[in-house]
C-alpha positions in Angstrom: 114.1 101.6 82.7 110.9 99.9 83.6 108.9 100.4 86.7 108.0 96.8 86.8 110.4 94.8 89.1 112.2 92.1 87.1 111.0 93.5 83.8 108.3 90.8 83.6 104.9 91.7 82.5 102.2 89.8 84.3 98.5 90.4 84.4 97.2 92.2 87.4 93.7 91.1 88.6 92.4 93.4 91.2 90.0 91.8 93.8 87.2 93.8 95.4 87.4 94.3 99.2 85.1 92.1 101.3 83.6 95.2 103.0 84.0 98.9 103.0 83.3 99.6 99.4 79.8 99.9 98.0 78.0 101.8 95.3 77.5 105.5 95.6 74.0 106.8 96.4 73.5 108.6 93.1 69.8 109.4 93.7 70.3 110.6 97.3 68.0 108.0 98.8 69.9 107.8 102.1 71.4 111.3 102.2 69.3 112.4 105.1 70.4 109.4 107.2 74.0 110.1 106.3 73.8 113.7 107.2 72.2 113.0 110.6 75.0 110.4 111.3 77.7 112.9 110.4 76.2 115.6 112.5 76.1 113.3 115.5 79.7 112.4 115.0 80.6 116.0 114.9 78.7 116.7 118.1 80.5 113.9 120.0 83.9 114.7 118.4 84.1 111.3 116.6 83.6 109.3 119.9 81.9 106.0 119.7 78.6 107.2 121.1 75.6 104.8 121.4 73.2 107.4 119.8 75.5 107.7 116.8 75.7 103.9 116.4 71.9 103.9 116.2 72.0 106.6 113.5 74.7 104.5 111.6 72.3 101.5 111.8 69.5 103.5 110.3 71.8 104.7 107.5 73.0 101.2 106.8 69.4 99.9 106.9 68.5 102.5 104.3 71.4 101.4 102.1 70.3 97.7 102.4 66.6 98.6 101.7 67.7 100.5 98.5 70.0 97.7 97.4 73.1 99.9 97.8 74.8 97.2 99.8 74.2 93.5 100.6 72.1 92.5 103.5 74.3 91.8 106.5 73.4 90.7 110.0 73.7 93.6 112.6 76.1 91.6 114.8 78.5 91.2 111.9 78.6 95.0 111.5 79.1 95.5 115.3 75.7 97.2 115.7 73.1 96.5 118.4 70.2 94.2 117.7 66.6 95.4 117.9 64.9 94.7 121.1 62.6 91.8 120.4 59.7 90.6 122.5 60.4 87.1 123.5 57.8 84.5 124.2 58.4 83.1 127.6 56.3 80.0 127.4 57.5 77.3 129.8 59.5 79.8 131.9 56.5 80.5 134.1 56.6 77.2 135.9 56.1 77.6 139.6 54.5 81.1 139.2 50.8 81.3 139.9 
């Protein structure tokens, strides 16, 4: 008896996931970042701590810099943006 329902053979074309799967770090370029992140998770008992999110961000940045994953905006990954100094021209009207 065949394990294929209906006994019809059809080609199976797997599709890669949109996110969550990326190349292994064979050369260990980001191992230090990964270990720091995992230590942080262990310390906070896998809670969603802000300091661990920053370590996750540094790990993902390392992966992006070493072309181990595609460049993605931080807000799409649910991580905080860097604090940017904004130019406040035009907002100083009335201040002298």
